[in-house]
Residue frames relative to the residue before (quaternion, step in Angstrom):
aa qw qx qy qz dx dy dz
X 1.0000 0.0000 0.0000 0.0000 0.00 0.00 0.00
X 0.4870 -0.6738 0.4763 0.2864 3.53 -0.97 0.89
X 0.4471 -0.6922 0.4872 0.2892 3.59 -0.86 0.94
X 0.5903 -0.5764 0.4134 0.3853 3.58 -1.09 0.58
X 0.1412 0.7805 -0.5907 0.1486 3.59 -0.88 0.98
X 0.4116 -0.7082 0.5202 0.2418 3.53 -0.84 1.00
X 0.6283 0.5374 -0.3451 0.4441 3.57 1.08 -0.63
X 0.6490 0.5007 -0.3024 0.4864 3.55 1.10 -0.81
X 0.6316 0.5090 -0.3448 0.4723 3.61 1.01 -0.73
X 0.6404 0.5097 -0.3406 0.4628 3.64 0.96 -0.70
X 0.6508 0.4927 -0.3208 0.4803 3.58 0.94 -0.87
X 0.6493 0.5161 -0.3329 0.4487 3.64 0.85 -0.85
X 0.6446 0.5273 -0.3189 0.4525 3.61 0.97 -0.81
X 0.6658 0.4948 -0.2918 0.4762 3.59 0.92 -0.90
X 0.6794 0.4865 -0.2935 0.4643 3.55 0.94 -0.90
X 0.5889 0.5636 -0.3458 0.4647 3.62 1.19 -0.66
X 0.6600 0.5013 -0.3082 0.4670 3.60 1.00 -0.82
X 0.6294 0.5226 -0.3201 0.4778 3.54 1.06 -0.75
X 0.6493 0.5180 -0.3033 0.4671 3.54 0.97 -0.91
X 0.6420 0.5280 -0.3240 0.4517 3.61 0.99 -0.79
X 0.6325 0.5138 -0.2990 0.4965 3.54 1.06 -0.85
X 0.6481 0.5111 -0.3090 0.4726 3.60 1.00 -0.82
X 0.6381 0.5173 -0.3301 0.4651 3.61 1.04 -0.72
X 0.6142 0.5260 -0.3355 0.4833 3.56 1.06 -0.80
X 0.6346 0.5336 -0.3188 0.4592 3.58 0.91 -0.87
X 0.6712 0.4992 -0.2872 0.4666 3.56 0.95 -0.90
X 0.6390 0.5198 -0.3169 0.4702 3.56 1.01 -0.83
X 0.6533 0.4974 -0.3154 0.4757 3.63 0.92 -0.86
X 0.6437 0.5182 -0.3142 0.4673 3.59 1.00 -0.79
X 0.6447 0.5151 -0.3151 0.4687 3.56 0.98 -0.93
X 0.6436 0.5255 -0.3286 0.4491 3.56 0.96 -0.85
X 0.6128 0.5474 -0.3416 0.4562 3.57 1.06 -0.75
X 0.7310 0.4490 -0.2433 0.4527 3.52 0.88 -0.89
X 0.7927 0.3308 -0.1677 0.4838 3.62 1.11 -0.46
X 0.8492 0.2070 -0.0687 0.4810 3.65 0.79 -0.84
X 0.5833 0.6347 -0.3865 0.3280 3.59 1.08 -0.64
X 0.4590 -0.6515 0.5341 0.2823 3.59 -1.07 0.79
X 0.6347 -0.5719 0.3665 0.3683 3.55 -1.04 0.73
X 0.6429 0.5506 -0.3278 0.4195 3.59 1.01 -0.79
X 0.6495 0.5392 -0.3193 0.4306 3.63 1.20 -0.31
X 0.4040 0.7716 -0.4413 0.2160 3.59 1.25 -0.14
X 0.6712 0.5017 -0.3123 0.4474 3.58 0.88 -0.93
X 0.6635 0.4988 -0.2913 0.4755 3.58 0.89 -0.94
X 0.6538 0.5192 -0.3072 0.4568 3.58 0.98 -0.88
X 0.6224 0.5294 -0.3516 0.4570 3.60 0.99 -0.71
X 0.6692 0.4890 -0.3012 0.4714 3.57 1.01 -0.82
X 0.6184 0.5377 -0.3361 0.4643 3.61 1.04 -0.74
X 0.6965 0.4681 -0.2826 0.4647 3.56 0.87 -0.93
X 0.6131 0.5316 -0.3494 0.4685 3.56 1.10 -0.61
X 0.6452 0.5219 -0.3162 0.4597 3.59 0.98 -0.85
X 0.6729 0.4993 -0.2997 0.4561 3.52 0.89 -0.94
X 0.6221 0.5390 -0.3281 0.4635 3.57 1.03 -0.83
X 0.6587 0.5164 -0.2898 0.4642 3.52 0.99 -0.90
X 0.6607 0.4999 -0.3058 0.4692 3.56 0.99 -0.86
X 0.6320 0.5122 -0.3331 0.4767 3.61 0.94 -0.83
X 0.6685 0.5086 -0.2928 0.4568 3.58 0.87 -0.97
X 0.6544 0.5207 -0.2993 0.4594 3.59 0.96 -0.90
X 0.6534 0.4930 -0.3057 0.4865 3.55 0.99 -0.78
X 0.6829 0.4957 -0.2988 0.4457 3.61 0.88 -0.87
X 0.7568 0.3488 -0.2112 0.5109 3.63 1.03 -0.61
X 0.3812 0.7505 -0.4703 0.2650 3.60 1.27 0.21
X 0.5768 -0.5766 0.4530 0.3600 3.54 -1.21 0.52
X 0.5969 0.5653 -0.3689 0.4336 3.57 1.06 -0.62
X 0.6702 0.4740 -0.2966 0.4880 3.59 0.89 -0.83
X 0.6255 0.5353 -0.3184 0.4700 3.59 1.00 -0.91
X 0.6729 0.4916 -0.3001 0.4642 3.62 0.88 -0.86
X 0.6469 0.5137 -0.3191 0.4646 3.56 0.97 -0.84
X 0.6533 0.5035 -0.3063 0.4752 3.58 0.99 -0.85
X 0.6445 0.5144 -0.3244 0.4634 3.60 0.93 -0.87
X 0.6286 0.5310 -0.3294 0.4630 3.61 1.00 -0.80
X 0.6537 0.4954 -0.3060 0.4833 3.61 1.00 -0.79
X 0.6475 0.5260 -0.3269 0.4440 3.56 0.94 -0.85
X 0.6936 0.4767 -0.2559 0.4757 3.60 1.13 -0.68
X 0.5650 0.6145 -0.3647 0.4125 3.56 1.27 -0.33
X 0.3626 -0.7795 0.4701 0.1996 3.56 -0.36 1.26
X 0.6101 0.5483 -0.3599 0.4445 3.60 1.05 -0.70
X 0.6673 0.4892 -0.3025 0.4732 3.61 0.98 -0.74
X 0.6231 0.5549 -0.3275 0.4434 3.55 1.07 -0.77
X 0.6325 0.5513 -0.3298 0.4326 3.61 1.13 -0.63
X 0.6489 0.4742 -0.3191 0.5022 3.61 1.15 -0.41
X 0.3784 -0.7703 0.4585 0.2307 3.65 -0.27 1.22
X 0.6443 0.5154 -0.3350 0.4550 3.61 0.98 -0.77
X 0.6615 0.4902 -0.3051 0.4786 3.61 0.87 -0.87
X 0.6538 0.5168 -0.3232 0.4484 3.58 0.85 -0.96
X 0.6556 0.5002 -0.3142 0.4703 3.62 0.99 -0.80
X 0.6345 0.5227 -0.3208 0.4704 3.59 1.03 -0.80
X 0.6526 0.5071 -0.3081 0.4712 3.59 0.97 -0.80
X 0.6487 0.5063 -0.3240 0.4668 3.58 0.95 -0.80
X 0.6705 0.4895 -0.3031 0.4679 3.60 0.93 -0.88
X 0.6322 0.5192 -0.3289 0.4718 3.59 1.02 -0.76
X 0.6296 0.5190 -0.3326 0.4729 3.59 0.96 -0.82
X 0.6576 0.5122 -0.3153 0.4536 3.63 0.87 -0.86
X 0.6676 0.5104 -0.2968 0.4535 3.58 0.95 -0.91
X 0.6974 0.4727 -0.2658 0.4685 3.50 0.94 -0.98
X 0.6099 0.5365 -0.3525 0.4647 3.61 1.01 -0.68
X 0.6687 0.4902 -0.2921 0.4767 3.57 1.02 -0.81
X 0.6817 0.5024 -0.2822 0.4509 3.57 0.94 -0.89
X 0.6470 0.5340 -0.3400 0.4250 3.55 0.97 -0.75
X 0.5849 0.5818 -0.3683 0.4287 3.58 1.21 -0.28
X 0.6626 0.4834 -0.3112 0.4799 3.60 1.18 -0.30
X 0.4079 -0.7057 0.5168 0.2619 3.60 -0.79 0.94
X 0.6151 -0.5608 0.4104 0.3724 3.56 -1.10 0.69
X 0.6377 0.5569 -0.3283 0.4189 3.58 0.95 -0.92
X 0.6489 0.4983 -0.3197 0.4780 3.60 1.02 -0.75
X 0.6258 0.5291 -0.3298 0.4687 3.63 0.96 -0.85
X 0.6833 0.4739 -0.2922 0.4723 3.60 0.87 -0.92
X 0.6542 0.5176 -0.3200 0.4491 3.61 0.94 -0.82
X 0.6518 0.5072 -0.3160 0.4669 3.53 1.01 -0.85
X 0.6524 0.4961 -0.3318 0.4670 3.66 0.96 -0.81
X 0.6179 0.5344 -0.3339 0.4702 3.60 1.02 -0.79
X 0.6915 0.4863 -0.2819 0.4537 3.60 0.85 -0.93
X 0.6295 0.5212 -0.3244 0.4763 3.55 1.11 -0.75
X 0.6513 0.5033 -0.3268 0.4644 3.59 0.94 -0.77
X 0.6594 0.4822 -0.3015 0.4917 3.60 0.95 -0.86
X 0.6130 0.5654 -0.3185 0.4507 3.54 1.08 -0.70
X 0.6088 0.5511 -0.3353 0.4618 3.52 1.06 -0.79
X 0.7034 0.4566 -0.2705 0.4729 3.54 0.87 -0.95
X 0.6297 0.5114 -0.3459 0.4715 3.64 1.03 -0.65
X 0.6302 0.5267 -0.3338 0.4627 3.58 1.04 -0.72
X 0.6142 0.5344 -0.3536 0.4606 3.66 0.95 -0.80
X 0.6970 0.4723 -0.2883 0.4560 3.58 0.83 -0.97
X 0.6573 0.4951 -0.3199 0.4696 3.61 0.94 -0.76
X 0.6470 0.5199 -0.3212 0.4559 3.56 0.98 -0.76
X 0.6570 0.5203 -0.2991 0.4563 3.56 0.99 -0.94
X 0.7207 0.4115 -0.2251 0.5105 3.56 1.13 -0.76
X 0.3248 -0.7462 0.5036 0.2901 3.60 1.27 -0.18
X 0.5683 0.5759 -0.3831 0.4456 3.54 0.95 0.88
X 0.2387 -0.8094 0.5277 0.0967 3.56 0.06 1.42
X 0.5969 0.5965 -0.3921 0.3662 3.65 0.94 -0.66
X 0.6202 0.5258 -0.3654 0.4532 3.67 1.09 -0.46
X 0.6839 0.4620 -0.2885 0.4854 3.59 1.15 -0.53
X 0.5147 0.7030 -0.4024 0.2809 3.61 1.11 -0.59
X 0.6627 0.4958 -0.3316 0.4528 3.67 0.84 -0.83
X 0.6437 0.5199 -0.3122 0.4667 3.58 1.01 -0.80
X 0.6440 0.5173 -0.3034 0.4750 3.56 1.01 -0.88
X 0.6477 0.5225 -0.3123 0.4582 3.56 0.96 -0.85
X 0.6360 0.5258 -0.3192 0.4659 3.59 1.03 -0.84
X 0.6565 0.5132 -0.3011 0.4637 3.58 0.95 -0.95
X 0.6674 0.4988 -0.3057 0.4607 3.58 0.89 -0.89
X 0.6337 0.5282 -0.3208 0.4654 3.53 1.03 -0.77
X 0.6675 0.4976 -0.3003 0.4654 3.59 0.91 -0.87
X 0.6220 0.5170 -0.3261 0.4894 3.57 1.03 -0.78
X 0.6537 0.5155 -0.3084 0.4602 3.57 0.94 -0.82
X 0.6227 0.5334 -0.3291 0.4684 3.55 1.07 -0.79
X 0.6546 0.5137 -0.3109 0.4593 3.57 0.93 -0.93
X 0.6738 0.4801 -0.3022 0.4735 3.60 0.85 -0.89
X 0.6581 0.5034 -0.3186 0.4604 3.61 0.95 -0.81
X 0.6351 0.5355 -0.3313 0.4474 3.60 0.96 -0.85
X 0.6573 0.5020 -0.3261 0.4579 3.57 0.84 -0.88
X 0.6829 0.4793 -0.2901 0.4687 3.59 0.86 -0.93
X 0.6337 0.5331 -0.3210 0.4596 3.61 1.00 -0.84
X 0.6871 0.4609 -0.3047 0.4718 3.60 0.82 -0.91
X 0.6174 0.5248 -0.3673 0.4566 3.62 0.94 -0.66
X 0.6695 0.4806 -0.3115 0.4730 3.57 0.90 -0.82
X 0.6676 0.4997 -0.3180 0.4511 3.62 0.81 -0.95
X 0.6549 0.5098 -0.3221 0.4554 3.58 0.93 -0.84
X 0.6229 0.5221 -0.3563 0.4609 3.61 1.01 -0.63
X 0.7098 0.4446 -0.2643 0.4782 3.59 1.14 -0.54
X 0.8477 0.2359 -0.0287 0.4743 3.55 0.82 -1.11
X 0.5828 -0.5293 0.4306 0.4413 3.65 1.04 -0.41
X 0.8405 -0.2083 0.1632 0.4728 3.50 -1.23 -0.65
X 0.0560 -0.7848 0.6172 -0.0052 3.60 -0.95 0.93
X 0.1462 -0.7662 0.6213 0.0744 3.57 -1.08 0.78
X 0.2660 -0.7512 0.5839 0.1551 3.61 -0.97 0.89
X 0.1542 -0.7294 0.6588 0.1007 3.47 -1.22 0.62
X 0.0180 -0.8096 0.5843 -0.0525 3.58 -0.72 1.13
X 0.0905 -0.7544 0.6444 0.0864 3.52 -1.07 0.72
X 0.6448 -0.5703 0.3380 0.3804 3.58 -1.07 0.66
X 0.5694 0.5767 -0.3885 0.4385 3.63 1.20 -0.34
X 0.5383 -0.6339 0.3970 0.3882 3.59 1.28 -0.23
X 0.5933 0.5370 -0.3937 0.4524 3.61 1.16 -0.07
X 0.0436 0.8137 -0.5754 0.0697 3.52 -0.88 0.86
X 0.2511 -0.7469 0.5899 0.1761 3.46 -1.32 -0.31
X 0.3058 -0.7206 0.5932 0.1879 3.53 -1.27 0.28
X 0.0138 -0.7679 0.6403 0.0066 3.59 -0.97 0.84
X 0.0559 -0.8172 0.5735 0.0105 3.52 -1.00 0.88
X 0.4641 -0.6734 0.4977 0.2890 3.52 -1.28 0.21
X 0.5124 0.6698 -0.4012 0.3576 3.55 1.28 -0.01
X 0.6860 -0.4661 0.3638 0.4240 3.56 -1.36 0.01
């Protein structure tokens, strides 16, 4: 059983809010796949992009980072192997996620939503070639996200803190505080 801890309670509350936003995002996505009229596709893509951005923003917030750091410093929590493992895993996830700019997260969510609609049309027409450009765009964006995380990890190991700048056109830059 987790020892009583105000820092752990704060972290749990913040993570519950993130989970609630994620559930809303899943519900909106489910609705797109099952009930949404075709004419709602553009608006739905924007809704999903906004929700993805909000979830991302909450997960990389300084408030969540501070709550996690407080838990990591709590000796009573460190004594519980399950809690300590959960905190380490959460730190790893958040460190990886903070490397992705919100704009990239939103662009990827938007492209996934549009991809869902393109796939429905291609499947109905039994014509994969109409979906291929959308799939290629999605795969490229996923590749960009994976590359950016790896690049930032590498640059940080050399130079210290690094910040990514991303624009929806896919062009970005890297700025660091190192030498």
